[in-house]
GUTIBA-926408 format. One line per field, with one value per residue: residue in one letter; chain; y, z, x of N, C-alpha, C in turn. Coordinates in steps of 0.1 Angstrom, whole numbers, always signed. Layout:
BEGIN
resn: A,... .
chain: A,... .
n_y: Y,... .
n_z: Z,... .
n_x: X,... .
ca_y: Y,... .
ca_z: Z,... .
ca_x: X,... .
c_y: Y,... .
c_z: Z,... .
c_x: X,... .
//
This chain:
BEGIN
resn: X,X,X,X,X,X,X,X,X,X,X,X,X,X,X,X,X,X,X,X,X,X,X,X,X,X,X,X,X,X,X,X,X,X,X,X,X,X,X,X,X,X,X,X,X,X,X,X,X,X,X,X,X,X,X,X,X,X,X,X,X,X,X,X,X,X,X,X,X,X,X,X,X,X,X,X,X,X,X,X,X,X,X,X,X,X,X,X,X,X,X,X,X,X,X,X,X,X,X,X,X,X,X,X,X,X,X,X,X,X,X,X,X,X,X,X,X,X,X,X,X,X,X .
chain: A,A,A,A,A,A,A,A,A,A,A,A,A,A,A,A,A,A,A,A,A,A,A,A,A,A,A,A,A,A,A,A,A,A,A,A,A,A,A,A,A,A,A,A,A,A,A,A,A,A,A,A,A,A,A,A,A,A,A,A,A,A,A,A,A,A,A,A,A,A,A,A,A,A,A,A,A,A,A,A,A,A,A,A,A,A,A,A,A,A,A,A,A,A,A,A,A,A,A,A,A,A,A,A,A,A,A,A,A,A,A,A,A,A,A,A,A,A,A,A,A,A,A .
n_y: +1601,+1605,+1634,+1654,+1685,+1709,+1740,+1773,+1776,+1794,+1823,+1830,+1847,+1836,+1823,+1830,+1822,+1798,+1785,+1755,+1740,+1712,+1700,+1675,+1655,+1634,+1612,+1604,+1611,+1607,+1585,+1576,+1577,+1606,+1625,+1647,+1653,+1662,+1675,+1684,+1702,+1679,+1661,+1632,+1624,+1632,+1623,+1645,+1649,+1631,+1622,+1602,+1585,+1587,+1610,+1610,+1620,+1623,+1634,+1643,+1645,+1668,+1688,+1688,+1705,+1728,+1725,+1718,+1694,+1691,+1681,+1684,+1667,+1671,+1690,+1676,+1681,+1686,+1702,+1720,+1737,+1758,+1770,+1792,+1790,+1777,+1781,+1755,+1742,+1747,+1735,+1714,+1707,+1680,+1667,+1637,+1608,+1580,+1545,+1533,+1534,+1539,+1550,+1552,+1569,+1560,+1565,+1546,+1536,+1553,+1561,+1580,+1612,+1646,+1674,+1690,+1719,+1748,+1757,+1783,+1794,+1822,+1833 .
n_z: +976,+941,+923,+894,+882,+859,+844,+830,+806,+782,+763,+731,+703,+669,+660,+683,+717,+743,+776,+791,+823,+844,+875,+897,+924,+954,+944,+931,+899,+887,+877,+857,+827,+812,+798,+774,+763,+741,+736,+713,+707,+699,+690,+693,+721,+716,+713,+721,+730,+745,+773,+783,+812,+810,+796,+768,+741,+723,+696,+683,+648,+640,+657,+658,+659,+668,+693,+726,+750,+784,+815,+850,+874,+900,+909,+903,+880,+847,+816,+788,+762,+739,+707,+679,+676,+663,+651,+649,+671,+692,+721,+749,+771,+784,+811,+817,+835,+836,+846,+837,+828,+802,+777,+753,+727,+732,+749,+767,+782,+802,+835,+852,+853,+846,+852,+831,+809,+793,+760,+738,+705,+686,+653 .
n_x: +1097,+1098,+1104,+1101,+1106,+1098,+1110,+1111,+1097,+1077,+1066,+1078,+1093,+1095,+1127,+1139,+1152,+1151,+1156,+1151,+1147,+1151,+1145,+1153,+1142,+1142,+1155,+1187,+1198,+1222,+1234,+1219,+1199,+1184,+1157,+1141,+1109,+1081,+1048,+1025,+994,+968,+985,+1007,+1029,+1063,+1097,+1125,+1151,+1178,+1200,+1226,+1239,+1267,+1270,+1266,+1247,+1215,+1195,+1163,+1156,+1144,+1152,+1179,+1210,+1199,+1189,+1202,+1210,+1218,+1234,+1237,+1251,+1257,+1239,+1216,+1201,+1187,+1191,+1176,+1187,+1173,+1175,+1170,+1142,+1112,+1078,+1066,+1078,+1062,+1047,+1039,+1065,+1082,+1101,+1120,+1129,+1151,+1155,+1176,+1211,+1218,+1197,+1170,+1152,+1127,+1098,+1089,+1110,+1114,+1108,+1100,+1083,+1079,+1056,+1054,+1061,+1049,+1058,+1056,+1058,+1058,+1049 .
ca_y: +1603,+1611,+1645,+1661,+1698,+1717,+1754,+1780,+1777,+1807,+1827,+1836,+1849,+1827,+1827,+1833,+1811,+1795,+1774,+1747,+1733,+1701,+1697,+1662,+1653,+1621,+1602,+1609,+1606,+1609,+1572,+1572,+1586,+1616,+1630,+1657,+1650,+1673,+1671,+1695,+1699,+1670,+1651,+1623,+1628,+1628,+1626,+1657,+1647,+1624,+1622,+1591,+1588,+1591,+1623,+1609,+1626,+1620,+1644,+1642,+1651,+1681,+1698,+1687,+1717,+1739,+1723,+1711,+1689,+1690,+1677,+1688,+1657,+1677,+1697,+1667,+1688,+1684,+1714,+1719,+1750,+1758,+1782,+1793,+1784,+1778,+1779,+1741,+1738,+1749,+1722,+1712,+1700,+1671,+1661,+1623,+1601,+1565,+1537,+1528,+1543,+1542,+1549,+1555,+1579,+1554,+1570,+1535,+1533,+1564,+1557,+1592,+1622,+1659,+1678,+1697,+1733,+1752,+1766,+1788,+1802,+1829,+1836 .
ca_z: +963,+931,+916,+883,+880,+848,+845,+819,+794,+780,+749,+724,+689,+661,+660,+697,+724,+757,+783,+800,+833,+851,+888,+902,+939,+958,+938,+923,+885,+882,+871,+848,+815,+813,+785,+771,+753,+739,+730,+707,+707,+689,+685,+703,+727,+708,+719,+717,+732,+758,+777,+791,+824,+807,+789,+754,+738,+710,+693,+672,+636,+639,+666,+657,+655,+674,+708,+733,+763,+793,+828,+861,+883,+914,+912,+899,+870,+832,+809,+774,+755,+726,+699,+666,+678,+652,+655,+651,+683,+702,+727,+763,+771,+796,+815,+820,+841,+834,+856,+830,+825,+788,+773,+739,+725,+734,+762,+776,+791,+812,+846,+860,+844,+852,+848,+818,+809,+780,+752,+726,+696,+677,+640 .
ca_x: +1089,+1106,+1097,+1108,+1099,+1103,+1108,+1117,+1089,+1071,+1062,+1090,+1091,+1103,+1141,+1144,+1158,+1146,+1163,+1143,+1155,+1144,+1151,+1149,+1143,+1138,+1164,+1198,+1198,+1235,+1238,+1208,+1196,+1173,+1153,+1131,+1098,+1071,+1035,+1017,+979,+963,+996,+1013,+1041,+1074,+1110,+1132,+1166,+1181,+1214,+1229,+1247,+1280,+1270,+1263,+1234,+1209,+1184,+1153,+1161,+1137,+1158,+1194,+1217,+1192,+1187,+1213,+1207,+1230,+1231,+1245,+1248,+1258,+1226,+1205,+1193,+1190,+1186,+1175,+1188,+1166,+1178,+1164,+1129,+1102,+1064,+1064,+1083,+1052,+1043,+1043,+1078,+1083,+1113,+1118,+1141,+1151,+1161,+1187,+1222,+1218,+1184,+1168,+1142,+1114,+1093,+1086,+1121,+1115,+1099,+1096,+1079,+1074,+1042,+1054,+1061,+1045,+1066,+1048,+1067,+1049,+1055 .
c_y: +1611,+1622,+1651,+1674,+1706,+1732,+1760,+1781,+1791,+1810,+1834,+1837,+1839,+1833,+1830,+1820,+1810,+1784,+1768,+1741,+1723,+1698,+1684,+1662,+1639,+1610,+1609,+1602,+1606,+1596,+1567,+1582,+1595,+1621,+1641,+1652,+1662,+1668,+1684,+1692,+1690,+1660,+1643,+1629,+1623,+1631,+1638,+1654,+1638,+1624,+1610,+1594,+1592,+1604,+1622,+1614,+1621,+1630,+1639,+1650,+1666,+1692,+1697,+1701,+1730,+1738,+1716,+1707,+1688,+1686,+1682,+1677,+1662,+1683,+1688,+1674,+1684,+1696,+1711,+1734,+1749,+1771,+1781,+1786,+1787,+1776,+1764,+1735,+1740,+1736,+1723,+1703,+1693,+1666,+1646,+1617,+1586,+1558,+1529,+1538,+1548,+1540,+1552,+1566,+1573,+1558,+1558,+1532,+1544,+1561,+1569,+1604,+1635,+1663,+1686,+1712,+1738,+1761,+1770,+1797,+1809,+1832,+1851 .
c_z: +953,+924,+905,+881,+869,+850,+832,+806,+793,+765,+743,+710,+681,+659,+673,+704,+738,+763,+793,+810,+840,+864,+894,+917,+942,+953,+930,+909,+879,+874,+861,+837,+819,+799,+785,+760,+751,+733,+726,+708,+696,+684,+697,+709,+719,+715,+713,+718,+745,+760,+786,+803,+821,+799,+774,+752,+724,+709,+682,+660,+636,+648,+666,+652,+662,+689,+713,+747,+771,+807,+838,+873,+898,+918,+909,+890,+856,+825,+794,+768,+742,+719,+686,+666,+666,+658,+658,+663,+695,+708,+742,+764,+785,+798,+819,+825,+839,+846,+850,+828,+811,+783,+758,+739,+728,+748,+772,+785,+802,+823,+853,+850,+852,+847,+835,+819,+794,+773,+740,+718,+686,+664,+637 .
c_x: +1097,+1098,+1106,+1099,+1106,+1101,+1114,+1109,+1083,+1068,+1074,+1087,+1100,+1118,+1147,+1149,+1151,+1155,+1154,+1152,+1145,+1151,+1145,+1151,+1138,+1146,+1175,+1197,+1212,+1240,+1228,+1205,+1184,+1170,+1143,+1121,+1089,+1059,+1028,+1002,+975,+973,+1000,+1026,+1053,+1087,+1117,+1147,+1167,+1196,+1216,+1237,+1261,+1282,+1268,+1249,+1228,+1197,+1175,+1158,+1156,+1144,+1174,+1200,+1211,+1191,+1199,+1208,+1219,+1225,+1241,+1243,+1249,+1245,+1214,+1196,+1197,+1183,+1184,+1176,+1182,+1168,+1171,+1150,+1120,+1088,+1061,+1070,+1073,+1047,+1045,+1055,+1079,+1097,+1110,+1131,+1139,+1157,+1173,+1198,+1222,+1203,+1183,+1157,+1128,+1109,+1090,+1098,+1123,+1104,+1093,+1094,+1075,+1061,+1042,+1055,+1058,+1055,+1057,+1057,+1058,+1057,+1056 .
//
């Protein structure tokens, strides 16, 4: 059974940083794309960043220059370093795994999802 477990969420003041981590089990994702999405109250789930099997990355415009996605294939993990956080970054953040080596920001290409971790940024 494939499981994705996020950790690292919490409460932080605006301008601060958090590092989210996603640990995968039941399947190696070293040859597949992984991504991070988020959902704020009353809003639809939106893409944040993704990283392909070869290491190429893509970011939502709203987080470019502030967030960095990375992966450790040996540990089967994917991290999201979030700097200069803003109140509008407040959301539940989800880790997602694809069955494709190269993915997009479309959530439909991701087959596996974690339960999410809450990130709250106070002003």
